[in-house]
N, C-alpha and C positions, 0 to 999 in steps of 0.2 A: 582571476575571472573577467575584467576589463580588458584585456587582450585576448579571452578566447571568445568573449562577446563580437569582438572586432572580426577575427578572423571568420567568428562564423556568419557575419555579413559580408563576408568576402565568399567564401565557400559556398553558402546557399545556391546563388543562383551558376555557379561552374560548376557546382557535381550536376547538376540538369544538363545542364549545358554538353558539357563530357561525355555523359550516359548516351545521351542523344546521338551526338557525333559517334562514338562507339558501336552503335548498334544494340545499346540495351536498353529495357525501360527508364526512364527518366528517374525515377525513386530509386536505382541503381546504385544511380552515382552517391545517393545520400545516404543510401544504407550501408555504403562503403566508409564514407566518411564517419559515421555513427560510430561503426567499428573500429576504424585508425583513431579516435579519437577517445573512447570511453574504454576501449579494451587496451588497443596495444600502447597508450600511454603508463597503461600499468607495468609493461614490462619490457619497455624499448629502452636502449641505452644511450639513444638520442634526445634527452628531456625539449629542447628547443625545436624540434624540428617538428612539423604538422602532416597527420598521415591521412591519406586519401587520392581517390582519383586524380590522374593528372593526364594535362593535353600530351604528354611524350608519349603515351600507350595507347593513342586515339587508335592510330592506324595499325595497331596489332590487335585490338579488339575488333575492331572491324573488319578486319581479315578475316578474322578466325571464323566470323558470325556470319558473314557473306559464302567463305569458301565448305564452310561445315555443312553449312543449310542448305546448300545447291538448290538455292531457291526460298526455300521456308527459314525466313528467319526468327521463327520461335524456337524452330529445333535449332537452328544456329547458333540462338541464346545459350541454349541447356547444355550444348554440346562447348561451347566455348566458356561455360562455368565448368566443365570436367577436365579441361586444360588449364585451368587456371588453377584448380583441384592439386595437378600434377606437379605444374610450377612451385608451387607453395613449398610443396615437398621439397622439390630441387632444393629452394631457397632454406628449408631447414636445413637441411645436409650442408650446404655451403656452411652456416654458421657452426653447424656442430664442427665442421673439419677445419673451422677459422682461417677460411679463404675470402671474405668479404672484404678483404682492402685488395683483389685482384682488381675492382675499379680505377684503382689508383695510378695502374699500368696502362690505362687505356689510354691512347693518342687522343688529346684535346680537340684536333684540329677535326678527327673523326668523330669525336661525339658531338661537336659541335656543326660539322656537315650533314649527320644524321638528324638532329634536331630542325637544323634550318629546313630538311626536305620534308619533316613533319609538318613543318609550319608552313609552307608549302600546299603540303596537303590538306591542311584544314581548310587554309583560303580557298582552295580549288574548289571544296566540297559544302562549306557553310557558306559562301557567297551566294549560290544558287537557292539558298532556305533565304538568306536576308533580303532577297528577291521574290520571294513567292512563288519560283519555277522549280521547275522538275525536272532535272538534266536528261539528256539519252545517255552519254555517256558514262565509264567507272572509271577509268584508269585517269591518274593524276595529269597528263599534257590535255588528253581528250577533253575531261571538265575545263581547264585554264582558257582551250581553245571556242568552248563555248558560252563565255562568260559575256562576250558583245552581244550573243544572240540573246541570253538572259536578260542582261538591260533594257534590252531593246522590248521586250515583251513582260517584260516587271510589270506584277501587281502594284498600282502607284501608293495605296495605303499600305501595305507591306514594306516596301521599298523605305517610306518615310517613317516608320518603326525602326526602322533599320540604320537607314542615314542616321537619326537623331541620336540613335545609340551611338553609334559609330563617333560621331563629332562628340560626344560627352564624353565618352572614352579617352580619346585622341586630346580634347581641349582642355578637359580638366587639370589633368596636370602642369599643366602651360601657365597655369595661373597663379602666381605668386603669392596671391594672399593667403592667410591660413586658413581662413574660414573653407576653403578651395579642398585643402587635406585633411577636413578635419572628418569629411564624412567618406566614406569605401566610392569608386566611382559606380562601381557594377552595381550599389545599392542607389544612388544618384538617376543611373538609368532606370531601374524598375520604378521607382518613384516619379519619373517621368512619362515612361513608356504605358505602365500599366493603365494610367486613367487613360488614357489617347485609346489604348486598347479596348476599354469598358465604353469609349465615346464612339469606336467604331462598329460595336455590335458585334464581337467576333466570336459571341457563344452562340449566334443563332446564324442557323446558313442565309443566306441571302446575296444580291445581285445590287450591284451599282454602276455608272456610267461616271465614266470619266474622260472627256477629249473624243466624244465621241464613239469611245471603247465600254465592252461591258467586261465588267472583270467580280469573280464570286470569292465571297468571303465566308468562312464558318469555323467551327469548332479544331477543323483539321490545322489549323492555324495557332492554335492554342496548346500548354502545357497537357497532354493528361497524366493523371496518378488513380492507383488503385483508392476505394474508400480509407481503408486502414492500412499501415504499415505489415499487419500478418501477414495481408493480401498480396504483398510485392513479395514475400517469400516463394523463391523457386529452386530447384533441386538439379543439381545437372545430369545429364545424359550420360554415360561412359562407353554408349555402344561405339562410338568411334576415335577411342582415345588412342587403341593403339595403330591406326592408322597415320600413314608419311606427312599426310597434312595435318594432323592434331600435333603429333612430337614434332614439327617445324615450330609449332605456334608455342606449345611447351621450352621448346631452347630459347625462341625468341621471348617471351614472357619473364623467363629465369634470370635470361644474362641482361637481357638489357633493363630489365625493374632493377635485378641489384647491382648495376653500373650508376644507372640514373640517381638510386638512392642513398650509396656511397658519395658518391661524387657531392648531393646535394648536403650530406652530412657534415662532410669537410667543410665546403662554401659558408654552411652554418657555423662550424665552429671558429672559420676567420672572420665571423660576423661578431662574435663575442668570444676577443681573445684572453679573457679577463679569466674565464671559465676551465674545470677541467674537461681535455677533450673526451669526444663521444665516444663510448665503446663500439667500433664497427661492426664486430661479431654480434654481439649481444642485440644491436637494434636489427641487424636481419633476422636474427631468431625470433623476434618480437614481430619484423614484419612478415615471416612467411606464416608465424601462425595468424597473423591477421588476415592474410591472403587465404588462408587454408578457409578460416572464418568464414570468411567475404564469399568466396568461391560457393560454399556449401547450400549459402542459404539466398544467393542469387545477385550480389553483389558484383562490383569491378573489382580488377588488381588495383593494388594501392600502392605507390612508394610515398617515400620521404619530399614532398614537394618545396620546393623554392621560392615562389612568390607567395606562397600563404606564411611558408617558415620566415620569410624577411619581415612579411607583417607582422605577424607574431615578436619577433624582437623589436622593431620598432615601437611596438604598442607597450615595450617595458616587460617583456614577460622573463620570467627568472627561473621557472619550473615546470615540470611536466604540467600542471595543473592548468595551464591555458590550453592544451593538446586535450586534455581530457573534458573541459568545458565548452569548449568549440561544440565538440563530440554531443555532447547535454545537451547544448539548447537546439543543435540539430535534431534531435530525438524530442524534446519539446513541442516543438515548432510543425514537424511533419505528426506530431500524434495530437497537438489538439488545434492547428489550422490548417489542414492539407487542403481546404476550400480555395485558401489565397495562394497557393501556387500554381493552380489550375486557370488563372487569370494571366499567366504570363504569356506574351507572345512567342512562339517559335523564332520569329525574326530577331528577337530580342536577345536571347539566347545565342543564335547564329552570332551576331555580332559581336559577340565579347568572344566567340572562339575564334572569329576572323581577325579580331584586336592581337588577342593571344597570339595567334599564327603570325602577323607580322613581327611580333615581339622574337618570336624564335627564329623567323628569318629575315631580320632587318638588316639594312645596308652595311649598318656597322660590324657584322658579323665576318662580312666579308672584308672589310677594310681592318677590321683585326688580324684575319688571317693573312692579308696582305703583308699588314705591320712586321709579323713574326717572322716571315719569310716566303719565297715564291714557294717555296717545297711545301708549307703549310698550307697554302691557298690551294696549291695541286691538290694536296690530299681531301679537304674540306669541299673541293667541286669533285671531285670523282665519287666521293660517298654520296654525297646530293644530288649527282645526277643518275648514278645506279641504281640508287633507294625510290627514286622517280620513275625510275625507267623500269624497274624490277620488286622487289622489294626491302625490307627492311635488314634482314639477315645477310642478304646477298651484299647490298650497299654497303654495310659496315664491312663485310668480307672483302669487299673490294678497294675499301678503303686503307684496311690493314697489310694486306697482299700488294698494296701501290709504296706501305708504308716499307713493306719490307725487301721490296725491290731496289726501293732508292736508297736503304742502307746497304745494301751488296754493291750497287755502284758505287756507293762513297767508301769503300774499302772496308767495311765492318767483319770482321772474320764471323764463319758461319755459328763456330763453337759459344759467341758472345749471344745468338740467338736463344739456344737452346741450353746452353749448361753459365749462365752467366755467375761472375764469383764477384764476392764484396769480402774483403780480407779486415780486421780489426784489429787494433793493437790500442790498450790502455796507458796512457802516463800519465800518474798523475787523476786529475780532474779534466783531462783533455783525450779525448778519442780519435785517435788518426784510422781512417776506413779509404783502403785503396779498391780501386777500380779497373783492374787490367784490361788491354784488348778494346773495347767499347762501352760507354757508360749511354746506355739505350732503355729503350722503355723497358724491357725483359732485367735489366739490373735492378729495377727500384723494389721489385718485392725481397730479394736478396738482401737488398740493403737494407731495409727496413727488419728483416731478421738479424741480420748481425747486430746490427743497433740497438735491438732490444736486449739480444742475449749478453753483448757487452756492459749493458748499463745505463744505454744512452737515454732512457727515459726514466732514470731516476734523478732527482735533485741536486747531486753531488758531481754531476757532469758539467763543466760551465762552458766546453766548446766542444765542437765535432767539428773535426776536419776533413774532409773529403778529398783525396789524391788522387788528380786526373791527369797527371803528368805522361802516364803512359797511354792514356784511351788517346783512339785515334779519331773516333766522332765522339762528340755529347750532344745528344739531342735533346728537342723541344718537351719530348714528352717528360725526360729526366729532369732536365732542369725545374720545370713546371709542377712536378712530382715531388722533388726534393724540398723545394718553396712550402706544396699543400703539407708535406709530412714534420718540417720544422714545426710546425705549430701546437705539434703533437711534442714538443719538446722544449717547453717554455721557461726553464732555467739553463738552456744551453742555445750559446750561438752557434752560427753553421757558415763554415768558413772552407770555399772550394783554393784549392792549390793548384798551380797547373793550367789552368782557365786560360789566361791571360795568352800559353802559346800556341793558342788553338785560332784558327779563323773562323770572327762569326758570319754568315749567310748576310745578315738584317743587322742595326741597329737596337732591335728588341732586346731586352734584359736576358730574356728565354729563346734565344735564336738559336738556333741548331749551328754547332761549332765543330772545325773540322780539321786534320792538321794540312796544313799545305805542304802540295805535293813538289818532291824536289824537280 
């Protein structure tokens, strides 16, 4: 219960902010987290992960609302709910077909490039909210270009609320004293800024003067919620579900949500190595069911969220009960004290999202891609820039296409892309796996299936040897993916044979390696 309460404190403001940034009513984010906690925790196969709305889906949700609404955001919201229903059904089919592990084969550089682009888009959009200025542009590059203008015309008191929030969010983690980490930073932000907002009398429309200029304040700068949680329930509009626009967002919600959730579950497994690995397909089935319910009643799409999951583990969570209690506490708070949420300034929530965006697009992500190799930096930048210039689906497709071309130039045979093979021979307690041609991202799923069929996930296997002596190329995704999968084989050690015969493109242990040309 303690860990669930801590996650509740972190989740409450973030759920409100993510919903607002997604073009959904603020309470929709809380409704999603309640369903993710109370319902999905009873069904899921990843007990330590926290389910709820996440920053990684903001761009997709907002795009769906804006494009499907065609100027009517209320209509766009209900049509986006229909998209969520269809995407949830696809996730359920994915789980029943046992293809949840497809996320393991995604290029880390493409995924990180996508997340960095999402971070930049969040910063570009929410900075203007934090300044109390309505921008003219809509596309990311236009919004970025408008930031200097918004700074020059910022509403001083709204800017103060946003600046104080950012100072706390960035400054608190730098303090080494134990007390600074005892309370979640978002809660400290609310404790400081809400009284200031009350002092500024934001709930009453009025003007004030500052530096010989007149500025306006009013309730439009505060969170607005319905009187009860039942009033927040909204039903999907399926009238445009079969249009190309809707189908595009169905694919994005289903694929991106599945991949992000799978990667989060694998990351959480690595944070708690002593536990039995999560059942990815069962967890995806529960996630799809949760998304179905959420979309049918007006909520956002949910995923396994990494920040809250990490906080859950750090708080000492040992079972699915922490996720359940985090949802239960949200339900109690919204039911018993909804008025307290309506005194939260929007600029404060925007600052929290700007902080989240800076973490997604932090310079360390660029440095990490460069350390792995120039090839991975190129994939990272291509995915990020194309996403910013177009949309998420095109950006990810561009990153994957660049990866295909890069492998072809390095001599990867075409059959290795479409008919990857992995052959296993068991000798006593040792499992020998050979991968001919090329050990690239498409070989990860055949490797996983081969090892499982041969009993590699059993306790009697002590060593798994992957023979790469015939591989012309071993890529970064394969090495990072096998490292992640090795955590599912807690009783066996993983050994590569023939890897030292290949030339790495950098000193990173997961750098792409290829055979030297004669």
